[in-house]
N, C-alpha and C positions, 0 to 999 in steps of 0.2 A: 682178592680182588683182578692182582695180574690174569688169572686164571681169565675172570668174564673177562675181563678191554682186549687181550687178547685170541680168546672165541668168538668176542664178536665183530674185531676186523676180520675175522678169516671170513666170517659168514657174510658178510659188507662184500669182501673179494671177490669170495665163491659166487652169487648171487647176481650180479654186474651180470655185462654181456659176455666176458669170455674168464668160462669155467675151467680153468689151470691154477694148475697148485702155481706158475706163476707169480701170479697179483695176489695171493696171501702168503707167503711165505718171504717176502723182505717185509711187509708191515708186521711182524712177529717176532723175525729175526729185531728188526730195530724197535721193538715195543720192549724184547725182552733186555736189548741190551740199555737200554734207558731204565730201565729197573736195577738193572745190575749196577751199572754206573750210580748210581743215583744212591743206592746201598752199599756198595764200597767207599765211595765221599761219605756218608753217613755211618758208617764202623771207622773210617782213616778220622775221622776228622769232627771228635762231636760238635765240635762250634754249626757245623755242615745240619745239625738236627735243628736250628732255630730257622736255619732260612730255608730248607725243603716241608719241614714237618709243620704246621699252623696249629694254632688250640683252638677249639670247637668254640664258635658265636652260639650262642644260647640264644635262643631269641622268643620263647615262649615258658615260661617259665609258673609253673603251674596253675595251670590253666589260665594264666595271664600275658598278655602280645605285652611284652618291653622294650622300651623306646629307648 
């Protein structure tokens, strides 16, 4: 998932008015840094996972919309 987000952010930075590496680099470094920060916190403090990761919300079950 991180790879998709980083590639999309880099593409948007490079497709703007300024086609330089200087625009894409800080965005990429920031996204990777946030990912590493959350992964490290999740590893160090198991209770952090309850805050960072949520359970999926089921909207449709067996073809019926759940209210």
